[in-house]
C-alpha positions in Angstrom: 72.3 93.2 106.0 72.8 96.4 108.1 70.4 99.5 109.0 72.5 101.6 106.6 72.2 98.9 103.4 68.3 98.7 104.2 68.4 102.3 102.9 68.1 102.9 99.2 71.6 103.4 97.4 73.6 102.2 100.3 75.1 99.3 99.4 78.0 97.2 101.0 80.7 99.7 99.9 79.2 102.9 100.9 78.2 101.8 104.0 81.4 100.9 104.9 82.8 104.1 104.4 79.6 105.4 106.8 80.7 103.5 109.3 84.4 104.7 109.2 83.1 108.1 109.5 81.2 107.0 112.7 77.7 106.7 110.8 75.7 103.6 111.8 72.1 104.4 111.6 69.7 106.1 109.0 68.9 108.7 111.8 72.8 109.3 112.3 72.9 110.1 108.5 69.8 112.3 108.5 71.7 114.6 111.3 74.9 114.8 109.6 73.5 115.4 106.0 74.5 114.5 102.5 77.1 117.1 102.4 78.8 116.9 105.7 78.8 112.9 105.3 80.7 113.3 101.5 83.1 115.7 103.3 83.9 113.3 105.7 84.6 110.4 103.8 86.9 112.7 101.0 89.0 113.4 104.6 89.5 109.7 105.3 89.9 108.2 101.7 89.0 110.6 98.8 89.2 107.6 96.1 86.1 106.9 94.5 84.1 110.1 96.0 82.4 111.5 93.2 79.0 113.3 92.8 77.2 110.2 92.1 77.9 109.1 95.7 77.0 112.7 97.0 73.6 111.9 95.1 73.1 108.8 96.9 73.7 109.7 100.0 70.9 112.4 99.6 68.5 110.1 98.2 69.5 107.7 101.1 68.4 110.5 103.3 65.0 111.6 101.4 64.4 107.7 101.2 64.7 107.5 97.5 66.8 106.3 94.4 69.1 109.1 93.5 68.2 109.5 90.5 64.4 110.4 91.4 66.3 113.6 93.0 64.7 116.9 91.9 66.7 118.7 89.0 66.8 121.6 91.5 68.2 119.3 94.6 70.8 117.6 92.3 72.2 121.3 91.0 72.6 122.7 94.7 74.4 119.4 95.1 76.4 119.6 92.2 77.2 123.2 92.6 78.6 121.9 96.5 80.5 119.0 95.0 82.4 121.5 92.5 83.1 123.9 95.7 84.7 121.2 97.1 86.9 120.2 94.1 88.3 123.5 93.6 89.4 124.0 97.3 
């Protein structure tokens, strides 16, 4: 188990994606933020990039399961994700 996979919502697949963008620790993910992390992941390979991945990243940063994110934060993330998709 890596430091990343010990975080909520981060399994082996997402951990590999994070490592490919240079994120190897909880602190690095916190510093980067979920929005920037999803942009970098999508830049490398946008297959599999979805709103649930963004929720998972944000939940990991907050130390909670993604489904426990506040409805306000989920709405902000959804707006952000939709703005990426429309570009």
